[in-house]
Every structure is written in C-alpha cells, then in structure tokens.
C-alpha positions in Angstrom: 0.3 -6.3 -8.3 3.3 -8.2 -9.6 4.6 -5.6 -12.3 7.9 -7.1 -12.7 9.3 -8.6 -15.7 13.0 -9.1 -16.9 13.2 -6.8 -19.6 11.0 -4.1 -17.7 14.0 -2.2 -16.2 15.7 -0.2 -18.0 19.4 -0.7 -19.1 21.4 1.8 -17.0 19.5 0.0 -13.7 21.5 0.2 -10.6 19.8 -2.9 -9.5 19.6 -6.1 -11.5 16.1 -7.4 -12.1 17.0 -10.2 -9.1 17.5 -7.9 -6.8 14.7 -5.9 -7.6 12.6 -8.8 -7.2 14.3 -9.2 -4.1 13.6 -6.4 -2.8 9.9 -6.3 -4.1 9.8 -9.7 -2.3 10.7 -8.3 1.0 8.1 -5.5 1.4 4.9 -7.1 1.3 3.2 -3.4 0.9 4.5 -4.1 -2.9 2.0 -6.7 -3.5 -1.1 -4.1 -2.9 -0.4 -0.9 -4.1 2.0 1.3 -6.3 3.7 3.1 -3.8 4.9 6.9 -5.4 4.3 8.4 -1.9 8.1 8.0 -0.5 8.5 11.3 0.5 6.1 10.8 2.8 6.2 7.6 4.3 7.7 4.7 2.9 6.9 1.1 2.7 8.6 -0.5 5.2 10.4 -3.8 5.0 9.6 -6.9 6.4 11.9 -7.1 8.4 11.4 -3.7 10.2 7.8 -4.9 10.9 8.7 -7.7 12.2 11.4 -6.1 14.8 8.7 -3.3 15.7 6.2 -6.0 16.6 8.2 -8.5 18.3 9.2 -6.4 20.4 5.4 -4.8 21.1 4.7 -8.5 21.6 7.5 -8.9 24.0 6.7 -5.9 25.9 2.8 -7.6 26.1 4.3 -10.8 27.6 7.1 -9.8 30.3 6.5 -6.0 30.8 7.6 -2.9 29.0 11.2 -2.2 31.0 12.1 -5.6 31.5 11.5 -6.0 27.7 13.8 -2.8 27.0 16.5 -4.4 29.4 16.1 -7.7 27.7 16.7 -6.0 24.3 19.2 -3.3 25.5 21.8 -4.5 22.8 19.4 -4.1 19.9 18.7 -0.8 21.4 22.0 0.5 21.8 22.4 -0.7 18.2 20.3 1.9 16.7 23.1 4.5 17.9 25.9 2.2 16.2 23.7 1.8 13.0 23.1 5.6 12.8 26.5 6.4 13.6 27.7 4.6 10.5 25.1 6.1 8.1 26.5 9.7 9.3 29.9 8.9 9.5 30.1 10.2 13.5 30.2 8.5 16.8 27.4 6.8 18.5 27.7 9.7 21.3 26.6 11.8 18.7 23.2 10.8 18.2 19.8 11.4 19.5 16.6 9.2 18.6 13.8 11.6 18.2 9.8 11.1 17.3 10.3 12.8 14.3 12.4 15.1 11.9 10.3 18.3 13.7 11.3 17.2 17.1 14.7 16.8 16.2 14.6 20.6 14.7 12.7 21.5 17.8 15.4 20.2 20.2 18.2 21.9 18.4 16.6 25.2 17.6 15.5 25.6 21.5 19.5 25.0 22.6 20.3 27.8 20.6 21.0 30.9 22.9 18.7 33.4 20.9 19.0 37.3 21.7 16.9 39.9 20.7 17.9 40.7 17.4 19.9 38.3 16.7 19.1 36.9 12.9 18.3 33.7 11.3 19.8 32.9 8.3 17.6 30.4 5.6 16.8 29.4 2.3 13.5 30.5 0.8 12.5 26.5 0.5 12.6 25.5 3.9 10.1 23.3 5.6 7.1 25.0 6.7 7.3 23.6 10.4 11.0 25.5 10.4 9.8 28.8 9.4 7.0 28.8 11.9 9.1 28.3 14.2 11.3 30.6 13.0 8.0 33.1 12.8 7.7 32.0 16.8 11.1 32.9 18.1 10.6 36.1 16.1 7.4 37.0 18.0 8.7 36.0 21.7 12.6 36.8 21.5 12.9 39.9 18.7 15.0 37.4 16.2 15.2 38.4 12.6 14.5 36.0 9.7 16.9 37.1 6.8 16.5 34.7 3.3 19.4 34.0 1.0 18.1 34.9 -2.4 17.7 31.8 -4.6 19.8 31.2 -8.4 18.3 32.0 -11.4 18.0 27.8 -12.1 16.6 27.4 -8.7 18.2 26.6 -5.5 20.5 29.3 -3.1 22.5 31.6 -5.0 26.0 30.8 -3.1 27.2 34.1 -4.2 24.6 35.9 -1.7 25.0 33.1 0.7 28.4 34.2 1.3 27.7 37.7 1.4 24.9 37.4 3.7 26.8 35.0 6.0 30.1 37.7 6.1 27.3 40.5 6.4 24.7 39.6 9.2 27.0 36.6 11.2 23.5 35.2 11.9 23.2 33.6 15.2 21.8 30.6 13.1 22.2 29.6 9.5 19.4 26.8 8.6 19.2 25.1 5.5 16.6 22.3 4.2 18.8 19.9 1.6 15.5 18.8 -0.1 12.2 20.6 0.7 9.0 19.0 1.3 7.2 20.8 -2.1 9.9 20.3 -4.9 12.4 18.1 -6.3 14.9 20.3 -5.8 18.1 19.1 -4.0 20.3 22.3 -2.3 23.8 22.5 -3.0 25.3 21.5 0.4 28.6 20.7 -0.2 29.2 23.9 -1.4 27.1 25.4 1.3 29.4 23.5 3.7 32.9 25.0 2.3 31.3 28.5 2.5 30.1 27.9 6.2 33.4 26.3 6.9 35.5 29.2 6.0 33.1 31.8 7.5 33.6 30.0 10.7 37.0 29.9 10.5 36.9 33.7 10.9 33.9 33.7 13.2 34.4 30.9 15.5 31.6 30.1 17.5 29.1 32.8 16.2 26.7 31.2 14.0 25.4 27.3 14.2 24.1 25.6 11.2 21.2 23.2 11.2 20.7 21.1 8.5 17.0 19.7 7.7 17.5 16.2 6.4 14.5 15.1 6.3 13.9 14.3 3.0 17.3 13.1 1.7 18.4 10.8 4.7 17.8 7.4 3.1 17.9 8.5 -0.3 21.5 9.7 -0.7 24.6 9.7 1.2 25.0 12.1 4.3 28.5 12.7 5.7 28.3 15.2 8.5 32.1 15.6 8.6 32.0 16.4 4.8 29.0 18.6 5.2 30.2 20.7 8.3 26.6 21.3 10.1 26.4 21.3 13.9 22.9 20.0 13.8 21.2 17.5 11.4 18.0 16.3 11.8 15.7 13.3 10.2 13.2 11.4 10.2 12.8 7.7 9.9 9.4 6.7 8.1 10.8 8.4 4.6 13.2 7.2 2.6 14.5 4.9 5.7 11.8 3.1 5.0 11.3 3.2 8.9 7.9 3.5 10.9 6.1 7.0 11.8 6.9 8.3 14.8 10.8 7.8 14.5 13.2 10.3 14.1 17.1 11.1 15.1 19.3 13.8 15.5 23.0 14.5 14.7 24.8 16.7 17.4 28.9 17.5 16.7 31.1 17.7 19.1 31.7 21.4 18.7 27.7 21.7 20.1 28.1 19.4 23.2 31.5 20.8 24.0 29.7 24.2 24.0 27.5 23.0 27.0 24.0 23.6 24.2 21.2 21.9 26.0 17.4 21.9 24.8 15.2 24.0 26.5 13.2 21.1 28.4 16.3 18.8 29.1 14.4 16.2 31.3 15.9 13.1 33.3 17.6 11.3 30.4 19.5 14.7 29.5 20.5 15.7 32.9 21.4 14.1 36.4 19.6 16.2 39.5 22.2 16.2 41.7 21.7 19.1 43.9 18.4 20.7 45.4 18.8 23.9 42.5 21.5 22.1 40.6 21.6 19.8 37.6 24.5 17.8 35.4 23.6 18.0 31.7 24.9 14.6 30.4 28.2 14.8 28.3 26.9 13.4 24.9 23.5 13.5 22.9 21.6 12.0 25.4 21.0 15.6 26.5 18.5 15.7 23.9 17.0 12.9 24.4 13.3 12.2 26.5 13.7 9.4 29.4 10.2 7.7 27.4 10.7 5.8 24.1 8.8 3.7 22.5 11.5 1.1 22.1 10.0 -0.5 19.6 10.0 2.2 17.3 14.2 2.8 18.3 14.5 -1.2 17.8 12.7 -0.7 14.6 14.7 2.1 13.2 17.8 0.2 13.7 16.9 -2.5 11.4 15.5 -0.1 8.7 18.9 1.7 9.2 20.9 -1.4 8.5 18.8 -2.4 5.8 19.8 0.7 4.0 23.4 0.3 4.7 23.2 -2.8 3.1 21.9 -2.0 -0.2 24.4 1.1 -0.3 23.3 4.8 0.0 25.3 5.2 -3.3 23.3 2.9 -5.0 20.0 3.8 -3.8 20.8 7.3 -4.4 21.7 6.3 -8.9 18.1 4.1 -9.0 15.8 6.9 -7.0 17.7 9.5 -10.0 16.9 7.2 -12.6 13.5 6.4 -11.8 12.4 10.1 -10.8 14.0 10.9 -13.8 12.5 8.7 -16.3 8.9 9.7 -14.4 9.5 13.4 -14.9 10.7 12.8 -18.2 6.8 10.7 -18.9 5.2 13.6 -17.3 6.8 16.5 -19.1 5.4 14.4 -22.3 2.2 14.4 -21.3 -0.8 17.0 -21.9 -1.8 19.6 -19.9 0.5 18.4 -17.2 3.7 20.9 -15.7 6.7 19.9 -14.2 7.6 22.4 -11.3 11.1 20.8 -9.9 13.8 23.3 -10.1 17.2 23.4 -9.6 21.1 22.3 -10.9 20.1 18.7 -9.2 16.8 16.6 -8.9 16.0 14.7 -6.5 13.2 11.4 -6.1 10.3 14.1 -5.3 8.8 14.9 -8.7 6.4 17.6 -8.5 3.9 18.5 -11.4 0.8 20.8 -12.0 -2.6 20.0 -13.8 -4.5 22.8 -15.1 -7.8 23.0 -14.7 -7.9 20.2 -12.0 -8.5 19.5 -8.2 -5.6 18.1 -6.6 -8.1 16.3 -4.7 -9.6 14.4 -7.4 -6.3 13.6 -8.9 -5.2 12.1 -5.8 -8.6 10.5 -5.0 -8.6 8.6 -8.3 -5.6 7.5 -8.3 -5.9 6.0 -4.8 -8.8 4.3 -6.2 -6.5 2.6 -8.8 -4.0 1.6 -5.6 -1.9 4.1 -6.4 -0.3 6.6 -4.0 0.6 10.1 -4.6 0.3 12.9 -2.2 -0.8 17.0 -2.9 1.4 19.5 -1.4 -0.6 23.0 -0.8 0.8 26.7 -1.0 0.5 27.0 2.7 3.8 24.2 2.6 6.0 26.3 0.9 4.8 29.5 0.3 7.5 31.7 -1.2 8.4 28.5 -3.8 4.7 28.3 -4.4 3.8 32.0 -5.2 7.1 31.9 -7.5 5.4 29.6 -9.6 2.4 30.7 -9.3 0.0 27.8 -8.6 -1.9 27.0 -5.4 -1.2 22.7 -5.3 1.2 20.3 -6.9 0.7 16.6 -6.8 4.2 14.7 -5.6 4.9 11.4 -6.9 8.3 10.1 -5.1 9.5 6.8 -6.6 12.0 4.5 -4.8 14.6 1.9 -5.4 11.8 -1.0 -5.2 9.6 0.6 -7.7 9.8 -0.7 -11.5 9.5 0.9 -14.7 6.3 -0.5 -15.4 4.5 0.9 -12.2 5.6 4.6 -13.4 3.9 3.6 -16.6 1.1 2.3 -15.0 0.8 5.8 -13.3 1.3 8.1 -16.0 -1.3 5.9 -18.1 -3.4 6.4 -15.1 -3.2 10.0 -14.9 -4.0 10.8 -18.5 -7.0 8.7 -18.2 -7.8 10.9 -14.9 -7.4 14.4 -16.5 -9.5 13.5 -19.9 -12.2 13.3 -17.3 
C-alpha cells in the first residue's frame, strides 16, 4: 500500500518526500495498513522490532540473566536516552510496564491522609479518575475538579483560585486526554504551580500524565515544573506495548517518597526490621523486567530524538489539521475536539451510526482507527452530549493520500 507520490505532500510539510519515504521504508507496517491509530499504539520502526527480537533470541540462546548482563550497556542507555528526551538526569528515570503503571507508582508514593484534596482537570484519564475514587473510598480523600474554560481545557483562573483555596495534596493534570484532541496549557499551568509552590513549599505534589503527548511533542520537565511525569512507550514514541517510563523529580527523591509496594530493586533489606531505599528513581522500579522491552524502548526513543520532537510535532499538527478540515466538510460528521490547541488525535461523531460498524468497515479496508466511549471520559462526553466518538490519529509517517483514502472510505461507509 504505497500511497506516497512526489506531489502528494502538502506544501507546508515539514519533511521532504524523500524523508517521508525513508520513514515509511523503515516501518514495515505502512505496507500493510493505513494506520491512523497512533494514539492507541504506533507502528514500530523496524529497528525497534529488531532490537526486541534480537534480545529475546539472545535470551533463548544463553539464558535470561546472562543476556541482561551481556547487554547491560544497552539497558543503561535507556535511562540516558529518556533523560535526554525529557531534559533531566538518568537518575530521575524509572522504567515501567505502562503509563498507568507509572501513574500508580507515583500516586501510591504520596502520603494522603483523610480529608486531603486531589485537584484535577475534567479531562483526566479514566484510570486516573478511578484511582482517585478508590483513594476516596479507602482513605477519605476529596476530589475537586478545575472548571474548563469556554473554549475547552483548564480555566487557568479557576486553577489558581482553587490551588490557593484548597492547598491540595495533589495536583493532577492529563496533558492530552485519550478521548479528545485537546492539549492542556501545561506551560501556563507550570507557571501558576511554580508561583504557588514558592508560597506553600512541599504542600502539594504535581503529577502530569503525558501518556498521549510523549513522542508527539517536546516535553521538558524543567519547564513543566512537575514532580512526576508518566508516559507509555507504545503510542507516539512507537515503542512496544508493555513499556512505560516515570520521571521523578529531585524534590520527590530528596523528600524520601517511595511507592507503596517497594521491592528488592527499590530498597536494600539490611536489618531484620529495616530497609534502605535506593537514592534514585530505581526505588520506583521492580526487580523483574522484560529486558527486551527496555532495549526496544531505548531504540524507539533514540529514533524519535534523531528525527526531532519539534519536527514531529509540526508534522503531526499539519496532518491532523488536514484530517479535521476534511472531516468537518463531510456530511453527517461532527468534530468534537475542543481547546485553544489541538493535537494528533482527531475525534468525531457520526449521527445515526454505530462505532463498531464504522471501525469494522474501515478495518475491512485496512484502515485503522478506534472508538472511544462515554465511560472513558464521563464528564467530557456528557458535556458534548454523545455516547461515543471515533478517534483518528495520524503520525509523521502518514501521508496526505492516506488521509484522503480514509475520508473517502468514511463517506462511503456513512451512506450504507
């Protein structure tokens, strides 16, 4: 399915035709499908697949422990690459199994007490919200939501007012929700939180969920002023499933925070009734790893960095903007993305249709999208008055002809 023609890239494309062709040649999956589900799981570059398979093969030949010892340099390089990606030290990075795994480890380290407040946005990820409700049930914490601005996204004035009024134990923001193309104004949020923190010191911890933004745009933790940043490897970073990472700030480490269930990697058992936590982010890791995934995620991050996050972000915005424009002009289709800035996720609803039918018919044409349902973003869906949306999420290796094929296929499906 080679849809790339010299004249097919838009005039403002960040990449040349030759560059896009190279990216596609390095991604075998582009020959099989039109993959517009990168917000679910991106197509892995061949170099990432090879890194993972090579290590699994090595484990089968010489043993799992022995393979990890032999590839210790490549494993260590994961932390180096991740640190370069987020502008921190390798000692601030923990490898995890997913964004949710990262988030849970961070959340479990915060010393909540009865009556403590979690201040969060209305577009927070569903699993995060469920965990907050679990903490409410178990520990008696309270959940307060920040109002949205009229155009969508966090109302910055309301955020500042509620921070100062409630002095919450936790500020939790999802950079990009799973059910919308919204991009939260995290730089402005960082400024407000930084000013607040100067007055209230260690009163409030800040977790930024970057599950959907990592690999799509530049993330600089020094600029974001977050205490934790959680992410997955499988989406826009184009790593394998079963991978994630957690940034833990020096502030957190120096305060002695640790996950609720710390194991022998995170701590040393040195007396019968005592253990000593590791001084760095290792305290948030488990001893057992699938090291093939660590090495593969290292390769994915290096691949992303070699292309350049700024270039990726510009191309993703370009292709998703074209997708929104073409879908907006399609009869029966309603775009539901809100906010001052939108990202690679394009969400839309089709009146008098069913999501399973649309996704299935597109899949039959080898076009990948995904449905998102009310339970994934209860507050957002209720405000929009829909039970479901379809999410199409192009990446930098997608082409304008693929978008055109997708839109034409959708028009045909709607008419059925």
